C-alpha positions as CSV (number, residue, x, y, z in Angstrom):
1,X,36.2,59.8,-8.9
2,X,35.4,61.7,-12.1
3,X,36.6,59.1,-14.1
4,X,34.5,56.3,-12.5
5,X,31.2,58.7,-12.3
6,X,31.7,59.0,-16.1
7,X,32.3,55.4,-16.8
8,X,28.9,54.8,-14.7
9,X,27.2,57.1,-16.5
10,X,28.5,56.3,-20.2
11,X,27.5,52.8,-19.2
12,X,24.1,53.3,-18.1
13,X,23.3,55.6,-21.4
14,X,24.8,52.5,-23.6
15,X,22.6,50.1,-21.9
16,X,19.5,52.7,-22.1
17,X,20.0,53.1,-25.6
18,X,20.6,49.6,-26.3
19,X,17.7,48.5,-24.4
20,X,14.9,51.2,-26.3
21,X,16.9,50.2,-29.6
22,X,16.0,46.4,-29.2
23,X,12.9,45.5,-27.1
24,X,12.1,48.2,-24.8
25,X,11.9,48.9,-21.1
26,X,10.5,46.6,-19.1
27,X,11.0,46.3,-15.3
28,X,14.6,44.8,-14.8
29,X,16.0,47.3,-17.1
30,X,14.4,50.2,-15.2
31,X,16.1,49.0,-12.0
32,X,19.4,48.3,-13.8
33,X,18.8,52.0,-15.4
34,X,17.8,53.8,-12.0
35,X,20.4,52.0,-9.4
36,X,23.5,53.5,-11.1
37,X,21.8,57.0,-11.1
38,X,20.9,56.7,-7.5
39,X,24.5,55.8,-6.7
40,X,25.8,58.5,-8.7
41,X,23.4,61.0,-6.9
42,X,24.4,59.8,-3.4
43,X,28.1,59.8,-4.2
44,X,28.0,63.5,-5.3
45,X,25.9,64.4,-2.2
46,X,28.6,62.9,-0.1
47,X,31.5,64.6,-2.1
48,X,29.8,68.0,-1.4
49,X,29.4,67.3,2.2
50,X,33.1,66.5,2.5
51,X,34.0,69.7,0.6
52,X,31.7,72.1,2.7
53,X,33.9,70.8,5.5
54,X,36.8,71.6,4.0
55,X,35.6,75.0,3.2
56,X,34.4,75.6,6.4
57,X,37.9,74.3,8.0
58,X,39.9,76.5,5.5
59,X,37.5,79.7,6.5
60,X,38.2,79.3,10.1
61,X,42.0,78.9,9.2
62,X,42.1,82.2,7.3
63,X,40.1,84.0,10.1
64,X,42.7,83.2,12.6
């Protein structure tokens, strides 16, 4: 998953730099830039929840 996140971040950064250099940021460009960032935030949030669940399972296993 890290490679996919890195790829999305790279594409977003490249698009942002290309847009700023050529024409500036409009409404459509801002939507295209914000959506992948929101996806990354939600994806990491979901992964953190699964890691917390795994941590809880491991701690109960070690406690028994």
